[in-house]
C-alpha positions as a LaTeX table, in Angstrom:
\begin{tabular}{lrrr}
\hline
Residue & $x$ (\AA) & $y$ (\AA) & $z$ (\AA) \\
\hline
Gln1 & 14.21 & $-3.65$ & 16.51 \\
Trp2 & 11.14 & $-5.75$ & 15.84 \\
Thr3 & 9.41 & $-2.75$ & 14.23 \\
Leu4 & 12.41 & $-2.18$ & 11.94 \\
Glu5 & 12.51 & $-5.75$ & 10.87 \\
Phe6 & 8.84 & $-5.64$ & 10.16 \\
Val7 & 9.36 & $-2.55$ & 8.07 \\
Ala8 & 12.20 & $-4.23$ & 6.19 \\
Ser9 & 9.96 & $-7.18$ & 5.43 \\
Leu10 & 7.78 & $-4.97$ & 3.40 \\
Phe11 & 10.58 & $-4.02$ & 1.03 \\
Pro12 & 11.35 & $-5.97$ & $-2.17$ \\
Pro13 & 14.44 & $-8.15$ & $-2.27$ \\
Val14 & 16.32 & $-5.49$ & $-4.35$ \\
Leu15 & 16.28 & $-3.23$ & $-1.32$ \\
Thr16 & 17.15 & $-5.76$ & 1.30 \\
Gly17 & 20.82 & $-5.05$ & 1.06 \\
Val18 & 20.41 & $-1.33$ & 0.70 \\
Val19 & 18.24 & $-0.43$ & 3.71 \\
Asp20 & 20.05 & $-0.76$ & 6.96 \\
Val21 & 17.56 & $-1.75$ & 9.79 \\
Ala22 & 20.11 & $-1.82$ & 12.62 \\
Ile23 & 19.67 & 0.38 & 15.60 \\
Arg24 & 22.67 & 2.67 & 15.82 \\
Pro25 & 23.99 & 3.78 & 19.31 \\
Arg26 & 23.61 & 7.48 & 18.30 \\
Thr27 & 19.92 & 6.87 & 17.32 \\
Leu28 & 19.43 & 4.98 & 20.58 \\
Val29 & 20.85 & 7.79 & 22.65 \\
Phe30 & 18.86 & 10.40 & 20.86 \\
Thr31 & 15.53 & 8.47 & 21.28 \\
Ala32 & 16.30 & 7.86 & 24.96 \\
Ala33 & 17.05 & 11.60 & 25.40 \\
Val34 & 13.77 & 12.62 & 23.72 \\
Ala35 & 11.85 & 10.06 & 25.80 \\
Leu36 & 13.35 & 11.15 & 29.05 \\
Gly37 & 13.10 & 14.85 & 28.22 \\
Thr38 & 9.46 & 14.57 & 27.42 \\
Gly39 & 8.79 & 12.94 & 30.81 \\
Val40 & 10.82 & 15.51 & 32.67 \\
Leu41 & 9.17 & 18.37 & 30.74 \\
Phe42 & 5.61 & 17.38 & 31.33 \\
Gly43 & 6.41 & 16.27 & 34.93 \\
Leu44 & 7.62 & 19.89 & 35.71 \\
Tyr45 & 4.14 & 21.35 & 35.32 \\
Pro46 & 2.47 & 19.73 & 38.36 \\
Ala47 & 5.74 & 20.04 & 40.27 \\
Leu48 & 5.94 & 23.76 & 39.69 \\
His49 & 2.17 & 24.08 & 40.32 \\
Ala50 & 2.66 & 22.42 & 43.78 \\
Thr51 & 5.35 & 25.01 & 44.84 \\
Arg52 & 2.91 & 27.83 & 44.33 \\
Thr53 & 0.65 & 26.70 & 47.19 \\
Glu54 & $-0.17$ & 29.54 & 49.63 \\
Leu55 & 0.06 & 28.85 & 53.28 \\
Leu56 & $-3.16$ & 30.63 & 54.14 \\
Ala57 & $-5.00$ & 28.58 & 51.57 \\
Val58 & $-3.61$ & 25.35 & 53.02 \\
Ile59 & $-4.88$ & 26.39 & 56.45 \\
Arg60 & $-8.34$ & 26.94 & 55.07 \\
Ala61 & $-9.33$ & 23.30 & 54.94 \\
Asn62 & $-6.99$ & 22.39 & 52.10 \\
Ala63 & $-8.70$ & 24.81 & 49.81 \\
Ala64 & $-5.49$ & 24.86 & 47.83 \\
Gln65 & $-6.94$ & 22.06 & 45.82 \\
Leu66 & $-9.29$ & 24.63 & 44.42 \\
Ala67 & $-6.68$ & 27.27 & 43.82 \\
Gly68 & $-5.74$ & 27.09 & 40.17 \\
Ala69 & $-7.80$ & 24.04 & 39.56 \\
Arg70 & $-9.40$ & 25.49 & 36.60 \\
Gly71 & $-6.10$ & 26.30 & 34.89 \\
Ala72 & $-4.79$ & 22.71 & 35.55 \\
Thr73 & $-8.05$ & 21.23 & 34.27 \\
Arg74 & $-7.84$ & 23.30 & 31.11 \\
Phe75 & $-4.24$ & 22.25 & 30.63 \\
Arg76 & $-5.04$ & 18.54 & 30.99 \\
Asn77 & $-8.04$ & 18.83 & 28.74 \\
Ala78 & $-5.95$ & 20.68 & 26.11 \\
Leu79 & $-3.48$ & 17.82 & 26.10 \\
Val80 & $-6.14$ & 15.24 & 25.65 \\
Thr81 & $-7.82$ & 17.27 & 22.92 \\
Ala82 & $-4.63$ & 17.42 & 21.09 \\
Gln83 & $-4.12$ & 13.69 & 21.39 \\
Ile84 & $-7.67$ & 13.12 & 20.00 \\
Ala85 & $-6.92$ & 15.62 & 17.11 \\
Leu86 & $-3.61$ & 13.77 & 16.36 \\
Ala87 & $-5.43$ & 10.42 & 16.41 \\
Met88 & $-8.19$ & 11.68 & 14.25 \\
Ala89 & $-5.68$ & 13.05 & 11.74 \\
Leu90 & $-3.65$ & 9.80 & 11.62 \\
Leu91 & $-6.74$ & 7.63 & 11.51 \\
Gly92 & $-8.26$ & 9.58 & 8.50 \\
Ser93 & $-4.99$ & 9.49 & 6.59 \\
Ala94 & $-4.41$ & 5.85 & 7.38 \\
Gly95 & $-7.93$ & 5.14 & 6.26 \\
Leu96 & $-7.17$ & 6.84 & 3.02 \\
Phe97 & $-3.93$ & 4.93 & 2.46 \\
Leu98 & $-5.41$ & 1.63 & 3.38 \\
Gly99 & $-8.43$ & 2.23 & 1.11 \\
Ser100 & $-5.92$ & 3.01 & $-1.68$ \\
Leu101 & $-4.04$ & $-0.23$ & $-0.88$ \\
Val102 & $-7.21$ & $-2.25$ & $-1.11$ \\
Asn103 & $-7.99$ & $-0.64$ & $-4.39$ \\
Val104 & $-4.52$ & $-1.44$ & $-5.70$ \\
Phe105 & $-4.89$ & $-5.09$ & $-4.90$ \\
Arg106 & $-8.32$ & $-5.15$ & $-6.42$ \\
Ala107 & $-7.15$ & $-3.58$ & $-9.69$ \\
Asp108 & $-7.84$ & $-5.54$ & $-12.77$ \\
Leu109 & $-4.51$ & $-6.65$ & $-14.18$ \\
Gly110 & $-6.08$ & $-7.96$ & $-17.38$ \\
Met111 & $-4.38$ & $-11.31$ & $-16.73$ \\
His112 & $-4.56$ & $-14.15$ & $-14.32$ \\
Val113 & $-1.43$ & $-14.24$ & $-12.04$ \\
Glu114 & $-2.56$ & $-17.05$ & $-9.71$ \\
Asn115 & $-0.32$ & $-20.22$ & $-9.70$ \\
Val116 & 2.22 & $-18.66$ & $-12.15$ \\
Val117 & 5.91 & $-18.82$ & $-11.54$ \\
Ala118 & 8.18 & $-16.22$ & $-13.33$ \\
Phe119 & 11.94 & $-16.19$ & $-13.66$ \\
Thr120 & 14.50 & $-14.60$ & $-16.00$ \\
Ile121 & 17.65 & $-15.82$ & $-17.82$ \\
Ser122 & 20.17 & $-13.69$ & $-19.69$ \\
Pro123 & 22.13 & $-15.85$ & $-22.08$ \\
Ala124 & 23.46 & $-12.87$ & $-24.06$ \\
Arg125 & 25.59 & $-11.97$ & $-20.99$ \\
Asn126 & 27.20 & $-15.40$ & $-21.25$ \\
Gly127 & 28.14 & $-14.84$ & $-24.85$ \\
Tyr128 & 25.28 & $-16.72$ & $-26.73$ \\
Asp129 & 24.73 & $-15.59$ & $-30.22$ \\
Phe130 & 21.34 & $-15.40$ & $-31.88$ \\
Asp131 & 21.16 & $-19.07$ & $-32.98$ \\
Arg132 & 22.33 & $-20.43$ & $-29.58$ \\
Arg133 & 19.87 & $-18.13$ & $-27.79$ \\
Met134 & 16.97 & $-19.35$ & $-29.89$ \\
Asn135 & 17.92 & $-23.04$ & $-29.34$ \\
Leu136 & 18.27 & $-22.40$ & $-25.56$ \\
Tyr137 & 14.95 & $-20.61$ & $-25.42$ \\
Thr138 & 13.23 & $-23.50$ & $-27.19$ \\
Arg139 & 14.83 & $-26.13$ & $-24.92$ \\
Val140 & 13.86 & $-24.28$ & $-21.81$ \\
Glu141 & 10.20 & $-24.08$ & $-22.99$ \\
Glu142 & 10.20 & $-27.82$ & $-23.68$ \\
Glu143 & 11.86 & $-28.71$ & $-20.36$ \\
Leu144 & 9.39 & $-26.46$ & $-18.39$ \\
Ala145 & 6.45 & $-27.94$ & $-20.24$ \\
Ala146 & 7.46 & $-31.43$ & $-19.20$ \\
Ile147 & 7.45 & $-30.68$ & $-15.47$ \\
Pro148 & 4.48 & $-32.56$ & $-13.76$ \\
Gly149 & 1.66 & $-30.19$ & $-13.00$ \\
Val150 & 2.66 & $-27.51$ & $-15.52$ \\
Thr151 & $-0.28$ & $-26.52$ & $-17.68$ \\
Gly152 & 1.30 & $-23.69$ & $-19.68$ \\
Val153 & 4.68 & $-21.99$ & $-20.49$ \\
Ala154 & 5.11 & $-18.50$ & $-21.94$ \\
Ala155 & 8.12 & $-16.35$ & $-22.71$ \\
Ser156 & 8.58 & $-12.58$ & $-22.75$ \\
Gly157 & 11.54 & $-10.27$ & $-23.50$ \\
Leu158 & 10.18 & $-7.75$ & $-20.89$ \\
Ala159 & 9.45 & $-8.75$ & $-17.36$ \\
Leu160 & 5.85 & $-7.68$ & $-16.53$ \\
Leu161 & 4.95 & $-5.54$ & $-13.62$ \\
Asn162 & 8.60 & $-4.86$ & $-12.58$ \\
Gly163 & 8.72 & $-1.13$ & $-13.50$ \\
Asp164 & 10.51 & $-1.56$ & $-16.85$ \\
Thr165 & 9.15 & $-0.36$ & $-20.10$ \\
Trp166 & 10.05 & $-0.65$ & $-23.77$ \\
Gly167 & 8.88 & 2.09 & $-26.13$ \\
Thr168 & 9.07 & 2.79 & $-29.81$ \\
Val169 & 7.53 & 4.94 & $-32.49$ \\
Val170 & 5.16 & 3.17 & $-34.96$ \\
Ala171 & 3.50 & 3.77 & $-38.28$ \\
Val172 & $-0.03$ & 2.31 & $-38.72$ \\
Glu173 & $-2.07$ & 1.99 & $-41.85$ \\
Gly174 & $-4.55$ & 4.89 & $-42.09$ \\
Phe175 & $-2.90$ & 6.92 & $-39.30$ \\
Glu176 & $-1.39$ & 10.16 & $-40.31$ \\
Arg177 & 1.89 & 11.04 & $-38.48$ \\
Gly178 & 3.02 & 14.73 & $-38.20$ \\
Pro179 & 4.27 & 17.40 & $-36.00$ \\
Gly180 & 2.54 & 17.28 & $-32.61$ \\
Val181 & 1.09 & 13.90 & $-33.22$ \\
Asp182 & 1.81 & 11.19 & $-30.62$ \\
Tyr183 & 2.71 & 7.89 & $-32.34$ \\
Gln184 & 4.60 & 6.32 & $-29.45$ \\
Ser185 & 3.73 & 2.83 & $-28.22$ \\
Gln186 & 4.95 & 0.30 & $-25.71$ \\
Tyr187 & 6.05 & $-3.01$ & $-26.94$ \\
Asp188 & 7.06 & $-6.53$ & $-26.03$ \\
Val189 & 8.50 & $-9.58$ & $-27.67$ \\
Val190 & 6.77 & $-12.84$ & $-26.70$ \\
Gly191 & 6.59 & $-16.42$ & $-27.50$ \\
Ser192 & 3.81 & $-18.64$ & $-28.69$ \\
Gly193 & 1.14 & $-19.39$ & $-26.06$ \\
Phe194 & 1.93 & $-16.18$ & $-24.19$ \\
Phe195 & $-1.64$ & $-14.86$ & $-24.00$ \\
Arg196 & $-3.19$ & $-18.27$ & $-23.37$ \\
Thr197 & $-0.69$ & $-18.94$ & $-20.44$ \\
Leu198 & $-1.30$ & $-15.70$ & $-18.65$ \\
Gly199 & $-5.02$ & $-15.80$ & $-19.26$ \\
Ile200 & $-5.18$ & $-12.60$ & $-21.50$ \\
Pro201 & $-8.31$ & $-12.81$ & $-23.65$ \\
Leu202 & $-7.79$ & $-12.89$ & $-27.46$ \\
Leu203 & $-10.53$ & $-10.74$ & $-28.89$ \\
Ala204 & $-9.76$ & $-11.27$ & $-32.58$ \\
Gly205 & $-7.36$ & $-13.01$ & $-34.88$ \\
Arg206 & $-4.81$ & $-15.53$ & $-33.66$ \\
Glu207 & $-1.93$ & $-15.98$ & $-31.26$ \\
Phe208 & 1.74 & $-16.39$ & $-32.33$ \\
Thr209 & 3.03 & $-19.84$ & $-33.23$ \\
Asp210 & 6.46 & $-21.43$ & $-33.42$ \\
Ala211 & 6.18 & $-20.75$ & $-37.25$ \\
Asp212 & 6.41 & $-17.00$ & $-36.58$ \\
Ala213 & 10.18 & $-17.14$ & $-36.69$ \\
Glu214 & 13.03 & $-15.43$ & $-38.35$ \\
Gly215 & 12.54 & $-15.40$ & $-42.27$ \\
Ala216 & 8.72 & $-15.83$ & $-41.91$ \\
Pro217 & 6.40 & $-12.80$ & $-42.64$ \\
Arg218 & 6.63 & $-10.24$ & $-39.84$ \\
Val219 & 3.49 & $-10.21$ & $-37.63$ \\
Ala220 & 2.22 & $-8.37$ & $-34.63$ \\
Ile221 & $-0.57$ & $-8.52$ & $-32.08$ \\
Val222 & $-1.96$ & $-5.34$ & $-30.53$ \\
Asn223 & $-4.14$ & $-4.46$ & $-27.52$ \\
Glu224 & $-7.35$ & $-2.55$ & $-27.29$ \\
Ala225 & $-5.60$ & 0.73 & $-26.29$ \\
Phe226 & $-3.30$ & 0.47 & $-29.39$ \\
Ala227 & $-6.25$ & $-0.09$ & $-31.73$ \\
Arg228 & $-8.11$ & 2.82 & $-30.17$ \\
Lys229 & $-5.15$ & 5.19 & $-30.22$ \\
Phe230 & $-4.30$ & 4.59 & $-33.90$ \\
Gly231 & $-7.88$ & 4.46 & $-35.09$ \\
Leu232 & $-7.99$ & 0.64 & $-36.05$ \\
Gly233 & $-11.44$ & 0.05 & $-34.85$ \\
Asp234 & $-12.71$ & $-3.16$ & $-33.28$ \\
Asp235 & $-10.99$ & $-5.54$ & $-35.67$ \\
Pro236 & $-7.59$ & $-4.44$ & $-36.72$ \\
Val237 & $-6.65$ & $-7.90$ & $-38.00$ \\
Gly238 & $-5.11$ & $-7.63$ & $-41.45$ \\
Lys239 & $-3.90$ & $-4.01$ & $-41.08$ \\
Trp240 & $-0.29$ & $-3.21$ & $-41.68$ \\
Met241 & 2.14 & $-1.27$ & $-39.51$ \\
Ala242 & 5.82 & $-0.65$ & $-38.88$ \\
Met243 & 7.98 & $-0.14$ & $-35.81$ \\
Gly244 & 10.79 & 2.33 & $-35.39$ \\
Glu245 & 11.60 & 4.49 & $-38.31$ \\
Ser246 & 11.02 & 1.94 & $-41.08$ \\
Pro247 & 9.81 & 3.65 & $-44.29$ \\
Glu248 & 7.49 & 0.80 & $-45.28$ \\
Leu249 & 4.56 & $-0.94$ & $-43.40$ \\
Asn250 & 6.10 & $-4.41$ & $-43.24$ \\
Ile251 & 4.35 & $-5.91$ & $-40.23$ \\
Gln252 & 0.90 & $-7.27$ & $-40.41$ \\
Ile253 & $-1.43$ & $-7.28$ & $-37.39$ \\
Val254 & $-2.78$ & $-10.76$ & $-36.80$ \\
Gly255 & $-4.54$ & $-10.42$ & $-33.52$ \\
Leu256 & $-6.19$ & $-8.15$ & $-30.93$ \\
Val257 & $-5.98$ & $-8.79$ & $-27.19$ \\
Arg258 & $-7.53$ & $-7.27$ & $-24.11$ \\
Asn259 & $-5.76$ & $-4.39$ & $-22.30$ \\
Thr260 & $-3.39$ & $-5.45$ & $-19.56$ \\
Lys261 & $-1.21$ & $-3.86$ & $-16.96$ \\
Tyr262 & 2.27 & $-3.40$ & $-18.23$ \\
Ser263 & 5.02 & $-2.05$ & $-15.95$ \\
Gly264 & 2.93 & $-1.26$ & $-12.83$ \\
Val265 & $-0.29$ & $-2.08$ & $-11.11$ \\
Arg266 & $-1.12$ & 1.50 & $-10.44$ \\
Glu267 & $-0.54$ & 2.72 & $-14.00$ \\
Asp268 & $-3.18$ & 2.89 & $-16.79$ \\
Glu269 & $-3.07$ & 0.21 & $-19.54$ \\
Pro270 & $-0.88$ & 1.74 & $-22.27$ \\
Pro271 & $-1.05$ & 0.94 & $-25.99$ \\
Ile272 & 1.08 & $-2.15$ & $-26.59$ \\
Val273 & 2.30 & $-4.04$ & $-29.73$ \\
Tyr274 & 3.54 & $-7.52$ & $-29.34$ \\
Thr275 & 5.86 & $-9.24$ & $-31.78$ \\
Pro276 & 7.30 & $-12.75$ & $-31.76$ \\
Tyr277 & 10.66 & $-13.00$ & $-30.05$ \\
Arg278 & 11.94 & $-15.41$ & $-32.75$ \\
Gln279 & 11.71 & $-12.49$ & $-35.15$ \\
Tyr280 & 13.63 & $-10.17$ & $-32.94$ \\
Pro281 & 17.36 & $-10.89$ & $-33.12$ \\
Gly282 & 18.23 & $-8.44$ & $-30.25$ \\
Val283 & 16.55 & $-10.24$ & $-27.39$ \\
Gly284 & 19.24 & $-11.43$ & $-25.06$ \\
Thr285 & 17.15 & $-11.71$ & $-21.93$ \\
Met286 & 14.04 & $-13.81$ & $-21.55$ \\
Thr287 & 11.41 & $-14.02$ & $-18.79$ \\
Tyr288 & 9.41 & $-17.20$ & $-18.57$ \\
Tyr289 & 6.00 & $-17.62$ & $-16.99$ \\
Val290 & 5.01 & $-21.15$ & $-15.96$ \\
Arg291 & 1.47 & $-21.87$ & $-14.96$ \\
Thr292 & 0.75 & $-24.76$ & $-12.70$ \\
Ala293 & $-2.45$ & $-26.73$ & $-11.94$ \\
Gly294 & $-1.96$ & $-26.25$ & $-8.15$ \\
Asp295 & 0.68 & $-25.11$ & $-5.66$ \\
Pro296 & 3.56 & $-23.57$ & $-7.63$ \\
Ser297 & 6.16 & $-24.39$ & $-4.91$ \\
Pro298 & 7.39 & $-27.60$ & $-6.61$ \\
Val299 & 8.10 & $-25.59$ & $-9.77$ \\
Leu300 & 10.00 & $-22.90$ & $-7.70$ \\
Arg301 & 12.25 & $-25.74$ & $-6.49$ \\
Thr302 & 12.66 & $-27.36$ & $-9.82$ \\
Val303 & 13.47 & $-24.38$ & $-12.02$ \\
Pro304 & 17.08 & $-23.71$ & $-10.74$ \\
Glu305 & 18.00 & $-27.43$ & $-11.20$ \\
Leu306 & 16.52 & $-27.44$ & $-14.75$ \\
Ile307 & 18.44 & $-24.41$ & $-15.90$ \\
Arg308 & 21.61 & $-25.81$ & $-14.26$ \\
Arg309 & 21.33 & $-28.98$ & $-16.40$ \\
Leu310 & 21.13 & $-26.87$ & $-19.57$ \\
Asp311 & 23.98 & $-24.57$ & $-18.58$ \\
Pro312 & 25.66 & $-24.62$ & $-15.21$ \\
Asp313 & 26.98 & $-21.10$ & $-15.66$ \\
Leu314 & 23.68 & $-19.53$ & $-16.54$ \\
Pro315 & 22.10 & $-17.95$ & $-13.37$ \\
Val316 & 18.39 & $-17.90$ & $-12.71$ \\
Glu317 & 17.21 & $-14.34$ & $-11.87$ \\
Glu318 & 14.09 & $-13.03$ & $-10.19$ \\
Leu319 & 12.63 & $-16.51$ & $-9.52$ \\
Lys320 & 9.25 & $-15.89$ & $-7.71$ \\
Thr321 & 5.51 & $-16.21$ & $-8.18$ \\
Met322 & 3.70 & $-13.55$ & $-10.15$ \\
Glu323 & 1.51 & $-12.87$ & $-7.00$ \\
Gln324 & 4.86 & $-12.03$ & $-5.25$ \\
Gln325 & 5.80 & $-9.90$ & $-8.14$ \\
Val326 & 2.52 & $-7.88$ & $-7.84$ \\
Arg327 & 3.07 & $-7.45$ & $-4.11$ \\
Glu328 & 6.65 & $-6.18$ & $-4.83$ \\
Asn329 & 5.36 & $-3.81$ & $-7.46$ \\
Val330 & 3.13 & $-2.12$ & $-4.92$ \\
Phe331 & 5.51 & $-2.30$ & $-2.00$ \\
Gln332 & 5.40 & 1.54 & $-1.64$ \\
Asp333 & 1.66 & 1.39 & $-1.18$ \\
Arg334 & 1.94 & $-1.52$ & 1.27 \\
Thr335 & 4.62 & 0.23 & 3.26 \\
Val336 & 2.81 & 3.58 & 3.48 \\
Gly337 & $-0.49$ & 1.95 & 4.17 \\
Leu338 & 0.70 & $-0.42$ & 6.95 \\
Leu339 & 2.94 & 2.16 & 8.67 \\
Ser340 & 0.32 & 4.88 & 8.63 \\
Ala341 & $-2.17$ & 2.35 & 10.15 \\
Ala342 & 0.33 & 1.42 & 12.86 \\
Ala343 & 0.98 & 5.14 & 13.58 \\
Ala344 & $-2.79$ & 5.75 & 13.70 \\
Ala345 & $-3.37$ & 2.74 & 16.07 \\
Leu346 & $-0.64$ & 3.95 & 18.37 \\
Ala347 & $-1.98$ & 7.49 & 18.41 \\
Thr348 & $-5.50$ & 6.16 & 19.18 \\
Ile349 & $-4.24$ & 4.04 & 22.06 \\
Leu350 & $-2.43$ & 7.10 & 23.37 \\
Ala351 & $-5.49$ & 9.19 & 23.09 \\
Ala352 & $-7.59$ & 6.66 & 24.86 \\
Val353 & $-5.09$ & 6.30 & 27.78 \\
Gly354 & $-4.86$ & 10.11 & 28.09 \\
Leu355 & $-8.70$ & 10.50 & 28.04 \\
Tyr356 & $-9.12$ & 7.78 & 30.58 \\
Gly357 & $-6.47$ & 9.31 & 32.75 \\
Val358 & $-8.02$ & 12.80 & 32.64 \\
Leu359 & $-11.57$ & 11.47 & 33.39 \\
Ala360 & $-10.43$ & 9.20 & 36.24 \\
Tyr361 & $-8.55$ & 12.06 & 37.89 \\
Ser362 & $-11.47$ & 14.36 & 37.34 \\
Val363 & $-13.98$ & 11.89 & 38.88 \\
Ala364 & $-11.58$ & 11.51 & 41.82 \\
Gln365 & $-11.40$ & 15.20 & 42.26 \\
Arg366 & $-15.15$ & 15.58 & 42.21 \\
Met367 & $-16.17$ & 12.73 & 44.51 \\
Arg368 & $-17.54$ & 15.10 & 47.13 \\
Glu369 & $-19.61$ & 16.92 & 44.41 \\
Phe370 & $-21.02$ & 13.62 & 43.10 \\
Gly371 & $-21.72$ & 12.54 & 46.68 \\
Val372 & $-23.68$ & 15.78 & 47.27 \\
Arg373 & $-25.68$ & 15.40 & 44.02 \\
Ile374 & $-26.60$ & 11.83 & 44.75 \\
Ala375 & $-27.62$ & 12.78 & 48.29 \\
Leu376 & $-29.85$ & 15.43 & 46.83 \\
Gly377 & $-31.63$ & 12.87 & 44.57 \\
Ala378 & $-29.45$ & 12.72 & 41.36 \\
Asn379 & $-29.65$ & 9.13 & 39.95 \\
Gly380 & $-26.78$ & 7.12 & 38.43 \\
Arg381 & $-27.79$ & 7.92 & 34.84 \\
Arg382 & $-27.51$ & 11.63 & 35.50 \\
Ile383 & $-24.01$ & 11.28 & 37.02 \\
Arg384 & $-22.80$ & 9.08 & 34.18 \\
Gly385 & $-24.24$ & 11.54 & 31.71 \\
Met386 & $-22.21$ & 14.33 & 33.29 \\
Val387 & $-19.04$ & 12.39 & 32.78 \\
Leu388 & $-19.83$ & 11.29 & 29.27 \\
Arg389 & $-20.78$ & 14.85 & 28.37 \\
Gln390 & $-17.22$ & 15.82 & 29.22 \\
Val391 & $-16.03$ & 12.91 & 26.97 \\
Ala392 & $-18.29$ & 14.24 & 24.18 \\
Thr393 & $-16.97$ & 17.78 & 24.51 \\
Leu394 & $-13.26$ & 16.79 & 24.34 \\
Phe395 & $-13.97$ & 14.44 & 21.50 \\
Ala396 & $-15.91$ & 16.90 & 19.44 \\
Ile397 & $-13.31$ & 19.55 & 19.75 \\
Gly398 & $-10.39$ & 17.21 & 19.07 \\
Ala399 & $-12.16$ & 15.27 & 16.26 \\
Ala400 & $-13.06$ & 18.50 & 14.45 \\
Ile401 & $-9.46$ & 19.80 & 14.48 \\
Gly402 & $-8.15$ & 16.35 & 13.52 \\
Leu403 & $-10.72$ & 15.99 & 10.68 \\
Val404 & $-9.52$ & 19.23 & 9.11 \\
Ala405 & $-5.95$ & 18.07 & 9.50 \\
Ala406 & $-6.87$ & 14.62 & 7.90 \\
Leu407 & $-8.49$ & 16.43 & 4.95 \\
Gly408 & $-5.31$ & 18.52 & 4.45 \\
Ile409 & $-3.17$ & 15.43 & 4.54 \\
Gly410 & $-5.40$ & 13.75 & 2.06 \\
Arg411 & $-5.20$ & 16.67 & $-0.25$ \\
Ala412 & $-1.42$ & 16.80 & $-0.03$ \\
Ala413 & $-1.09$ & 13.06 & $-0.51$ \\
Ala414 & $-3.63$ & 12.78 & $-3.39$ \\
Ser415 & $-0.91$ & 11.65 & $-5.82$ \\
Leu416 & $-0.16$ & 8.59 & $-3.59$ \\
Leu417 & $-3.84$ & 7.53 & $-3.55$ \\
Phe418 & $-5.26$ & 4.98 & $-6.11$ \\
Gly419 & $-8.97$ & 5.05 & $-6.89$ \\
Leu420 & $-9.72$ & 7.27 & $-3.99$ \\
Glu421 & $-10.12$ & 11.05 & $-3.36$ \\
Gly422 & $-8.29$ & 12.71 & $-0.58$ \\
Asn423 & $-11.71$ & 13.74 & 1.13 \\
Asp424 & $-13.45$ & 10.39 & 0.80 \\
Pro425 & $-16.50$ & 10.72 & 3.06 \\
Val426 & $-16.77$ & 7.03 & 3.80 \\
Val427 & $-13.21$ & 6.92 & 5.17 \\
Met428 & $-13.69$ & 10.07 & 7.26 \\
Phe429 & $-16.90$ & 8.78 & 8.74 \\
Ala430 & $-15.37$ & 5.47 & 9.49 \\
Ala431 & $-12.31$ & 7.16 & 11.21 \\
Thr432 & $-14.69$ & 9.36 & 13.29 \\
Ala433 & $-16.92$ & 6.47 & 14.32 \\
Leu434 & $-13.93$ & 4.33 & 15.38 \\
Leu435 & $-12.32$ & 7.13 & 17.37 \\
Gly436 & $-15.67$ & 7.95 & 18.91 \\
Ala437 & $-16.04$ & 4.39 & 20.06 \\
Val438 & $-12.64$ & 4.39 & 21.59 \\
Ala439 & $-13.48$ & 7.69 & 23.36 \\
Val440 & $-16.69$ & 6.31 & 24.83 \\
Ala441 & $-14.87$ & 3.16 & 25.86 \\
Ala442 & $-12.22$ & 5.17 & 27.68 \\
Gly443 & $-14.88$ & 7.18 & 29.51 \\
Val444 & $-17.31$ & 4.33 & 30.50 \\
Ala445 & $-15.32$ & 3.10 & 33.57 \\
Pro446 & $-14.79$ & 6.61 & 35.13 \\
Ala447 & $-18.52$ & 7.36 & 34.44 \\
Ile448 & $-19.67$ & 4.17 & 36.23 \\
Arg449 & $-17.27$ & 4.79 & 39.11 \\
Ala450 & $-18.73$ & 8.34 & 39.54 \\
Ser451 & $-22.36$ & 6.88 & 39.48 \\
Arg452 & $-21.46$ & 4.46 & 42.28 \\
Val453 & $-20.19$ & 7.02 & 44.74 \\
Asp454 & $-21.43$ & 6.41 & 48.42 \\
Pro455 & $-22.76$ & 9.86 & 49.55 \\
Val456 & $-21.96$ & 9.21 & 53.21 \\
Gln457 & $-18.35$ & 8.23 & 52.57 \\
Ala458 & $-17.82$ & 10.96 & 50.01 \\
Leu459 & $-19.09$ & 13.67 & 52.41 \\
Arg460 & $-17.19$ & 12.10 & 55.38 \\
Gly461 & $-13.99$ & 12.12 & 53.31 \\
\hline
\end{tabular}
């Protein structure tokens, strides 16, 4: 139940009510049956092996311990080798997913999301017409700016990094449209101070102002990807364009901004054209971004009360920090990375336990041999080396098999990786080194025990 609750904590709030993390009786019975069945199945082997003991062999000084010993040893070694191979495969794949997750969190968003609170209101759903919506949007911006500690307020018709996109066709001065030519672009409608508040660098021209309203000349700001796609060069300011199927170029480009992530952290920065929301009558939903000088928690508590004062019937949606929004946007990467790491850790622990058990049993079975070797002059280092060579053999075979499996998993899961190849040598080396260290640690205690055998007691036993 703790594991399921941990997994559920990785999901965004939208999935909280969808994913059921309760343990069902049927699932519990199935799991118990598998666990008990596994124990009984693998317990049958030594039990059946014991029933095959021959009376004559028993009479011959318990020589039955030698009968079939090689087959039993091979069986035990095969199980441990399989555990090591499984652990290697899971460690390698987990390393890839965790490396991908690190790359996702290191991705350049093109904006500064620290200390930024985001929330959405939808006055159109409450019957607001265009004029009432514009008045409400202005009042909300003014009220937010008056909150102590707030250093910037911005508005956007599209919530950033939440998976949504707005697309349109465009016509651009100097760009020829025709069959087979891609003239699609993403777009957003934003308020004045949008780029400054989110820390998006303005490369040329100006930002929008409150004067860019309905009835004023239509203007737009484009990003670098838009300017590159439509051949506008490094300074597109002053060029004309149109959105949709407009027959005339009636929008003037007044600014150029840096590329930013749009709907997702993992996606490439698309071409984007920004227009003032005050010139866009259809905007019925608005997302606000509030930058604070310090901890954004006070603003998170203040926003619902502020909106309630303006309209008690207007709900506040998706109230969160932008850092939380980024985490939710990559929840699939977080979930896959953490769960694969947990599975790899469990498999590694099981491999260490299995390896230790086999070595400890092997040392116990070979006590007389070690006693004879020590009596004949073998030192502790030589005895320890014998045990650790067994460790090295099991590890080498299992790790080689697991490494091939890890590379196969990496190739199959290449589409899930971000900024990483499925055969990344650094990840595979790190996984091999980690598993090798675990294997050595599991073999140290049995090796030391073997080197400390008292020859007299071993031979007397």
